[in-house]
N, C-alpha and C positions, 0 to 999 in steps of 0.2 A: 556711523553717525558720531560727532564729537561727543554729543551730551550723554551717550549711552553707558560709557565707563564711570560717569560721575553718579549714575544711578544703580548700576548693577548691583544685584542682591540686597536692595535697600529695604524692602519690605518682609519683615517677620510675619508670618500669617498667623493670626490670633483670632480664627474664627470661631473658636470656643467661647469668646469672651463678649460681654454687652459692646454695643448694642446688637450686635448679631446673634450671639448666644445660640450657635449651632449645636446639634447634637455631635457626638464624637463620629459618628457615621459619616454625618454630611460634611463636617470639617475636614476630615481626611479624604473624603471623595474630592472635594474642591481642590485640596493641596495636591492629591494625585494628578488631577487633570491639569492643574495650571504648571505643574512641574515639568509636563512634557509638550506645554503649549508655546505658542509663537511669542509670548511675553515671559517665558520661563528665566530669561537672563536677569529680570528684576526681583525675583523671588528668593527670600532668604530662608530662614528657618521656620519649622513648625513649632509654635509655641504651645506649651501642655503644662499643666500643674504636675508636681512630681507625684502627688497623690494618685493621678489618673495615668501614669505611665502603663501599668499593666493593663487597663482598658485599651489604651492607645495601640499597645502591641497587638492585642486580639483583634481588634477593628482593621489595622493597617496591614497585617500580615500579608493578604491577599492582594495589597496595592503596591508593596515594596517592588523595586526594580530587581530584576533576576542578576543583572550585572552592572558594573559601574559604581559611581560614588554612592554611598548610603545616604538616606535621607539625614539632614541635620535637625536636631530638635534643641530648643532652649526650654529648659525646666525651670518653673516657679517653684521656690523653695521657702514657703513661709515657716516651716519649722527645719532649720538648716540640718540639723544632726540627723533627724529621722529620714528627711527628704533626700540627703545626699546619699544615704544607704538605699534608697529606692532607685536614685539614679546610677549608682554603680551596679545593682542588680540588674537593670535593664541593659546597661552597656555590655555586661557580661553575657547576657542572653541572647541579644539582637544587634550586637554592634556591625555585624557584618552587612546589615540591611538599614539599621538607623541607629544613630548615635548622638547622645546628650553630649553636646561639647560645650554648652553654656549654661551657666544658672544664673537665675535673677532673684534677688531677695530684698524686701524691704528694710532699711536701716534709717531710724530718725535719732539714734544716739553714737557716739563713739564706740560703746560697749556692743552695740548691735552689729556696727562694721565690723569689729574684733571678731564676733561670734561668726559672722558669715564667712569672713576670710580663712577663719580657722577651719571650717567645715569644708570649703570648696576643694581643697587640696590642688591639684593640677589643672583642674576645669578652669575655663574662662568665666570670670564671675562679675556681675553687676549689681550694685547696690543701688536701689532706688531710694533717692533722697527727697526730703522736702525742699521746696524752691524757698520757703518762708519760715522762720528767719534764714539769714544769711548762711548757706551751706558750706562756708570756706573751711571749717573745722573738720567737716565730715568728709570733704572732698581731700583735705590734706592727709586725713587718716586713710582714704582709700588709695591715694597715690603711695603712701608708705608700704602698705599691704599688698600692692599689686591688684586691685579691684578697679573696673571702669565703673562710670556713674550712670545712672538712669533717671529720667525726668518723666513724669506725667503730666502731660500737656492737655488733658481733657477729661471727660467721662459724659455721663448721660445727663448731666444737669448743668447748668450754665456756671454755677459757681464753681465747678470743678476745673474750670478753664483758666490757668494762670495769667496774670498780666503779663504784657511783652516785656516790662521791665525787671521782672523777675526771671523770665526766661533767658534775657539779655545778661543778667548778673550770673546766671548758672554757667553760660556759655563763657563768659571771662574767668570765672573761677576754675572750670575745668582747664582752660587754656593755661592759666597760670600755675595750676596744679600739675600739668603735664600729663592729665589722663583723657582717655576717650570716653564717649558717652553714647548711649542710645536714647531715644525719645519714645513714648507710647501713649495711645488713647487720644482721640480727637484729631487724628493726623490723616483722615481718609483722603483729604482734598490736598492739591498741589499749592494752591494759593490762598491766603487769608480771606475770610469772607464769611456771610452768614449762611449758615447752613441747618437742616433739621438735626437736632440732638440724637434722634433715634430714628428706625424704620417704620415707626407707627403712622397711620395716617394722621395728617395734621398735627405731626409732632411740633413742639415748640422749636424755635430755632435761636441760635446764638453765634456770636462772632468766633470762628475757630481758627486756630493756626494751620499754616500750610507748610508742607515739607520742603517746596522750593524757598520759601521765606526762610526757614530753618538751615537749610544748606547754605544759602548766602551769607546769612548772619554769621555762621560758622566760619566761612570764608573771609568775613570782613574781621571777624574778631581775630583769626590766626595771622591776618597781615598787620596786626597791630591797633586794630580799632578799638573803640571804647564801648561802654554800654550804651551810650546814645546812638552811635553808628549801628550797632546791632539791633537796636530797637526800630531804626529807620527801616532795615530789611524785614524785620518780623511784622512790620504794620503795612507793608505793601500790598494793595489790595486789586492792582491793576495787572490783571493775567498777559495783557500786551507788553508789558515791561520786561518779560521774560522771553529769550528767544534763543535760538540755536545759530551759533557763528562758525565759520570755518574751523576757527582753532578752540572751539568749546562753547559753554553755555554762558549766557549775558543776563544780567538783571542791570538795567539802567546803564550806567557807566562802568560796571564791574564786570569783567569777564573771567571765568575761570578755565584757563587752558589745562591740558592733561598733566603736566608735572604738578602743578598746584591742586588739581583735583584729586590726584593720588593722596595729597597730605590732608585735604579736606575729608576725604572718606576715612582716613585712619584716625581722624578725630571723631567725626560723625559716623558712627557704625551702621546703624539700622533705624527704622521706625517700627513699631510694633502697630499692627493695624488689623481689625476684625474683618475688614474687607480687602482683597487684592484687587478686584475689578475696578473699584473706584478711584484708587491713585492711577492705575493704567489709563483708565477712560478720561481721567483729568488731564493727563499729559497728551493723550492724542487731541483732545479738544483745543489745546494750545499750539498744537503742531510739534509736540516735543515726544520723545527725543529724535 
């Protein structure tokens, strides 16, 4: 199916985090199940705080594959120096079965970007940046130091969801800085719309970003589009505006064919989601991929 390569490995599974907030045992069981299921092609890394890597290893050891590629893990490193030591210890002990190949840390100042880059060594690193004020200087520092960027696009309260124009500006800054990015939180759904903020009964609802919107906003920006054009893609709410074509995935007049699709995914690496089934189910409801 032409759309599948565009979405391969898109979802980094963050079941440990809100609103799912699963136990380590339940999150590992879900990841193990999905890693061998029919939708495994869309599954990316297991997201785990570095401080819980020992717990992860203890719980996951019975589920690791006996042969083939090891599980890939992305570790959150709020304390870069101490957490990177945990990462290296984990890889030394368990690298044949699971390997932390990516680290993610928050950085709201140039000094914090520098600290994260200095600690990560040869690992792939993401700096989670604020979207407001303008992150241009931080993105420039990430580019200089070889870090990718990370954007938080939601949370369990409505105020945690950034306005589309802030997301559009982030995409343009990443393009101009020549760096790739991932996005996390509030991206369970394919298309922008009003959804419950948590899984609690009668949970409040808010307008949340869609990962297909983000995919096409990235495509528009890479083709030279400005922030207003990116906003148009981010604000699309009509699921019928997205469709599979013989040569790629379409949003209205925009079609992402395979060669451009590779470039889009080199820029837009992944989403972090505490649910894997919701993104898959949303795509199926739309007739995608």
